[in-house]
MDTraj code that builds the backbone (N, CA, C; nanometers):
import mdtraj as md
import numpy as np

residues = "MET THR ASP LEU ARG LEU PRO GLU GLY PHE THR LEU ALA SER GLU ARG THR PRO PRO ASN CYS ASN ALA VAL GLU VAL ILE TYR GLU PRO SER GLN HIS ALA GLN HIS PHE VAL ASN ALA VAL ALA TYR TYR ASP THR ALA PHE ARG PRO LEU GLU PRO TRP GLN THR LEU ASP HIS ASN ALA VAL SER ASP TYR GLY HIS THR VAL LEU ALA TRP ARG PRO ILE ARG ASP GLU MET TRP ILE ASN ARG GLY".split()
xyz = np.array([
    [0.0773, -0.1177, -0.0052],
    [-0.0059, -0.0039, -0.0007],
    [0.0914, 0.1161, -0.0059],
    [0.0586, 0.2170, -0.0910],
    [0.1550, 0.3290, -0.0972],
    [0.0929, 0.4498, -0.0144],
    [-0.0448, 0.4507, 0.0012],
    [-0.0913, 0.5621, 0.0629],
    [-0.1522, 0.5320, 0.1990],
    [-0.0834, 0.5665, 0.3034],
    [-0.1360, 0.5264, 0.4400],
    [-0.1904, 0.6416, 0.5157],
    [-0.2982, 0.6969, 0.4637],
    [-0.3683, 0.8001, 0.5271],
    [-0.4809, 0.7233, 0.6142],
    [-0.4510, 0.7156, 0.7451],
    [-0.5371, 0.6333, 0.8289],
    [-0.6637, 0.7109, 0.8680],
    [-0.7714, 0.6287, 0.8907],
    [-0.8857, 0.7094, 0.9408],
    [-0.8498, 0.7577, 1.0815],
    [-0.9201, 0.8551, 1.1405],
    [-0.8966, 0.9223, 1.2513],
    [-0.9011, 0.8262, 1.3738],
    [-0.8066, 0.8470, 1.4660],
    [-0.7981, 0.7667, 1.5908],
    [-0.7137, 0.6364, 1.5833],
    [-0.6657, 0.6036, 1.4612],
    [-0.5982, 0.4593, 1.4473],
    [-0.4425, 0.5018, 1.4774],
    [-0.3812, 0.3946, 1.5256],
    [-0.2426, 0.3965, 1.5635],
    [-0.1867, 0.2926, 1.4699],
    [-0.0565, 0.3263, 1.4046],
    [-0.0006, 0.2205, 1.3214],
    [0.0477, 0.1077, 1.4105],
    [0.0170, -0.0160, 1.3739],
    [0.0523, -0.1311, 1.4420],
    [0.2151, -0.1511, 1.4512],
    [0.2794, -0.1037, 1.3552],
    [0.4305, -0.1028, 1.3560],
    [0.4963, -0.0016, 1.4516],
    [0.4103, 0.0951, 1.4975],
    [0.4648, 0.1959, 1.5898],
    [0.4358, 0.1592, 1.7270],
    [0.3163, 0.0950, 1.7606],
    [0.2669, 0.0759, 1.8963],
    [0.1658, -0.0315, 1.8771],
    [0.1606, -0.1262, 1.9795],
    [0.0637, -0.2286, 1.9912],
    [-0.0309, -0.2039, 2.1154],
    [-0.1550, -0.2593, 2.1092],
    [-0.2401, -0.2244, 2.2140],
    [-0.2125, -0.3219, 2.3355],
    [-0.2642, -0.2847, 2.4448],
    [-0.2300, -0.3742, 2.5698],
    [-0.2714, -0.5214, 2.5380],
    [-0.1968, -0.6219, 2.5951],
    [-0.2317, -0.7646, 2.5577],
    [-0.3681, -0.7983, 2.5829],
    [-0.4302, -0.8671, 2.5015],
    [-0.5691, -0.9303, 2.5195],
    [-0.6806, -0.8338, 2.5111],
    [-0.6553, -0.7030, 2.4930],
    [-0.7592, -0.6099, 2.4852],
    [-0.8240, -0.6029, 2.3368],
    [-0.9465, -0.6287, 2.3254],
    [-1.0069, -0.6327, 2.1790],
    [-1.0040, -0.4830, 2.1431],
    [-0.9714, -0.4755, 2.0177],
    [-0.9556, -0.3438, 1.9438],
    [-1.0046, -0.3504, 1.8059],
    [-1.0371, -0.2413, 1.7544],
    [-1.0701, -0.2239, 1.5993],
    [-0.9521, -0.2172, 1.5333],
    [-0.9389, -0.3096, 1.4277],
    [-0.8161, -0.3117, 1.3459],
    [-0.8565, -0.2777, 1.1978],
    [-0.7621, -0.2304, 1.1326],
    [-0.7758, -0.2287, 0.9795],
    [-0.6610, -0.2929, 0.9149],
    [-0.6894, -0.3486, 0.7992],
    [-0.5938, -0.4117, 0.7065],
    [-0.6311, -0.3918, 0.5595],
    [-0.5247, -0.4201, 0.4705],
    [-0.5621, -0.3924, 0.3284],
    [-0.6537, -0.4916, 0.2820],
    [-0.7475, -0.4461, 0.2051],
    [-0.8452, -0.5381, 0.1376],
    [-0.7833, -0.6412, 0.0280],
    [-0.8425, -0.7440, 0.0097],
    [-0.7897, -0.8375, -0.0991],
    [-0.8430, -0.7770, -0.2435],
    [-0.9451, -0.6953, -0.2404],
    [-0.9920, -0.6353, -0.3570],
    [-0.9655, -0.4960, -0.3455],
    [-0.9543, -0.4108, -0.4561],
    [-0.9200, -0.2728, -0.4450],
    [-1.0453, -0.1797, -0.4408],
    [-1.1592, -0.2326, -0.4131],
    [-1.2862, -0.1587, -0.4044],
    [-1.2950, -0.0822, -0.2722],
    [-1.2127, -0.1073, -0.1769],
    [-1.2018, -0.0440, -0.0428],
    [-1.0716, -0.0002, -0.0139],
    [-1.0588, 0.1020, 0.0739],
    [-0.9324, 0.1412, 0.1179],
    [-0.8694, 0.0490, 0.2271],
    [-0.9781, 0.0163, 0.3196],
    [-0.9237, -0.0637, 0.4341],
    [-1.0466, -0.1596, 0.4705],
    [-1.0088, -0.2692, 0.5385],
    [-1.1126, -0.3525, 0.5881],
    [-1.1151, -0.3391, 0.7481],
    [-1.2287, -0.3150, 0.8021],
    [-1.2308, -0.3115, 0.9513],
    [-1.2687, -0.4416, 1.0056],
    [-1.2060, -0.4715, 1.1250],
    [-1.2366, -0.5941, 1.1932],
    [-1.2138, -0.5768, 1.3462],
    [-1.2474, -0.6681, 1.4280],
    [-1.2143, -0.6668, 1.5685],
    [-1.1148, -0.7800, 1.6058],
    [-1.0183, -0.7483, 1.6630],
    [-0.9033, -0.8443, 1.6947],
    [-0.8560, -0.7995, 1.8291],
    [-0.7481, -0.8911, 1.8811],
    [-0.6729, -0.8457, 2.0045],
    [-0.5324, -0.9054, 1.9788],
    [-0.4410, -0.8480, 2.0573],
    [-0.3025, -0.8628, 2.0391],
    [-0.2703, -0.9684, 2.1666],
    [-0.2063, -1.0782, 2.1496],
    [-0.1740, -1.1706, 2.2526],
    [-0.0401, -1.2325, 2.2207],
    [0.0618, -1.1835, 2.2802],
    [0.1985, -1.2461, 2.2529],
    [0.2182, -1.3755, 2.3262],
    [0.1392, -1.4175, 2.4182],
    [0.1514, -1.5395, 2.4909],
    [0.0865, -1.6544, 2.4063],
    [-0.0113, -1.6362, 2.3429],
    [-0.0857, -1.7403, 2.2812],
    [-0.0128, -1.7904, 2.1492],
    [0.0335, -1.6923, 2.0757],
    [0.1063, -1.7273, 1.9492],
    [0.2192, -1.6132, 1.9347],
    [0.3310, -1.6330, 1.9940],
    [0.4184, -1.5169, 1.9965],
    [0.4650, -1.4686, 1.8704],
    [0.4715, -1.5538, 1.7678],
    [0.5136, -1.5065, 1.6350],
    [0.4034, -1.4511, 1.5382],
    [0.2728, -1.4775, 1.5895],
    [0.1528, -1.4289, 1.5177],
    [0.0637, -1.3694, 1.6252],
    [0.0959, -1.2609, 1.6957],
    [0.0215, -1.2184, 1.8080],
    [-0.1211, -1.1457, 1.7845],
    [-0.1423, -1.1046, 1.6559],
    [-0.2755, -1.0486, 1.6366],
    [-0.3686, -1.1737, 1.5937],
    [-0.4702, -1.1732, 1.6877],
    [-0.5690, -1.2764, 1.6883],
    [-0.7084, -1.2343, 1.6644],
    [-0.7928, -1.3016, 1.5930],
    [-0.9404, -1.2871, 1.5648],
    [-1.0100, -1.3242, 1.7132],
    [-1.1338, -1.2796, 1.7172],
    [-1.2044, -1.3232, 1.8363],
    [-1.2282, -1.4714, 1.8512],
    [-1.2161, -1.5516, 1.7388],
    [-1.2290, -1.6855, 1.7498],
    [-1.0940, -1.7572, 1.7582],
    [-0.9905, -1.6830, 1.8042],
    [-0.8641, -1.7307, 1.8388],
    [-0.7822, -1.7954, 1.7234],
    [-0.7990, -1.7345, 1.6088],
    [-0.7169, -1.7587, 1.4951],
    [-0.6170, -1.6429, 1.4623],
    [-0.5027, -1.6618, 1.4212],
    [-0.4211, -1.5507, 1.3923],
    [-0.4788, -1.4750, 1.2603],
    [-0.4811, -1.3494, 1.2655],
    [-0.5178, -1.2657, 1.1585],
    [-0.4444, -1.3067, 1.0263],
    [-0.3248, -1.3329, 1.0466],
    [-0.2376, -1.3674, 0.9258],
    [-0.2733, -1.5099, 0.8660],
    [-0.3569, -1.5913, 0.9508],
    [-0.4090, -1.7181, 0.8885],
    [-0.5041, -1.6873, 0.7818],
    [-0.5636, -1.5725, 0.7749],
    [-0.6595, -1.5291, 0.6684],
    [-0.5827, -1.4513, 0.5482],
    [-0.4577, -1.4439, 0.5683],
    [-0.3776, -1.3683, 0.4673],
    [-0.3678, -1.2222, 0.4866],
    [-0.3943, -1.1697, 0.6015],
    [-0.3942, -1.0335, 0.6426],
    [-0.2881, -0.9931, 0.7285],
    [-0.2470, -0.8586, 0.7245],
    [-0.1614, -0.7946, 0.8087],
    [-0.2213, -0.6829, 0.8674],
    [-0.2173, -0.6750, 0.9975],
    [-0.2822, -0.5552, 1.0673],
    [-0.2056, -0.4386, 1.0412],
    [-0.2638, -0.3335, 0.9841],
    [-0.1895, -0.2011, 0.9612],
    [-0.2042, -0.1132, 1.0867],
    [-0.3150, -0.1012, 1.1366],
    [-0.3408, -0.0079, 1.2455],
    [-0.4573, -0.0538, 1.3289],
    [-0.4566, 0.0109, 1.4570],
    [-0.5702, -0.0302, 1.5451],
    [-0.6178, 0.0991, 1.6086],
    [-0.7280, 0.0835, 1.6806],
    [-0.7778, 0.1851, 1.7855],
    [-0.8620, 0.1198, 1.8825],
    [-0.8803, 0.1864, 2.0056],
    [-0.9617, 0.1165, 2.1046],
    [-1.1173, 0.1204, 2.0517],
    [-1.1727, 0.0207, 2.1036],
    [-1.3240, 0.0080, 2.0806],
    [-1.3970, 0.0999, 2.1714],
    [-1.4748, 0.1839, 2.1247],
    [-1.5381, 0.2869, 2.2188],
    [-1.6247, 0.2236, 2.3220],
    [-1.7023, 0.1151, 2.2808],
    [-1.7894, 0.0554, 2.3769],
    [-1.7537, -0.0938, 2.3857],
    [-1.6823, -0.1399, 2.4644],
    [-1.6480, -0.2700, 2.4615],
    [-1.7467, -0.3667, 2.5364],
    [-1.8476, -0.3113, 2.5880],
    [-1.9358, -0.3916, 2.6578],
    [-2.0074, -0.5181, 2.5893],
    [-2.0161, -0.5062, 2.4560],
    [-2.0841, -0.6015, 2.3656],
    [-1.9873, -0.7217, 2.3421],
    [-1.8617, -0.7104, 2.3718],
    [-1.7732, -0.8186, 2.3434],
    [-1.7544, -0.9086, 2.4718],
    [-1.7743, -1.0307, 2.4396],
    [-1.7716, -1.1392, 2.5429],
    [-1.6833, -1.2453, 2.4911],
    [-1.5490, -1.2524, 2.5273],
    [-1.4573, -1.3531, 2.4758],
    [-1.4555, -1.4788, 2.5767],
    [-1.5429, -1.4687, 2.6827],
    [-1.5482, -1.5724, 2.7915],
    [-1.5194, -1.6996, 2.7489],
])
top = md.Topology()
chain = top.add_chain()
for i, resn in enumerate(residues, 1):
    res = top.add_residue(resn, chain, resSeq=i)
    for name in ("N", "CA", "C"):
        top.add_atom(name, md.element.get_by_symbol(name[0]), res)
traj = md.Trajectory(xyz[None], top)
């Protein structure tokens, strides 16, 4: 991706990561060029898979789906997420 104009409030994943195991909104490049970014919810967990720490809520590495997290931001209302 040549143009990294991030939406407001996002932090580049290469510059800083969220606290371990906190669900956050992430963006990554789409597989098709119809969109600028794809939004998803994921969390960062270095203990579960140290080499692939970005995890989906169903405990799979984001990279398992062929994606690399570009940036993240806190979820404004985390009450609806239950990873229990």
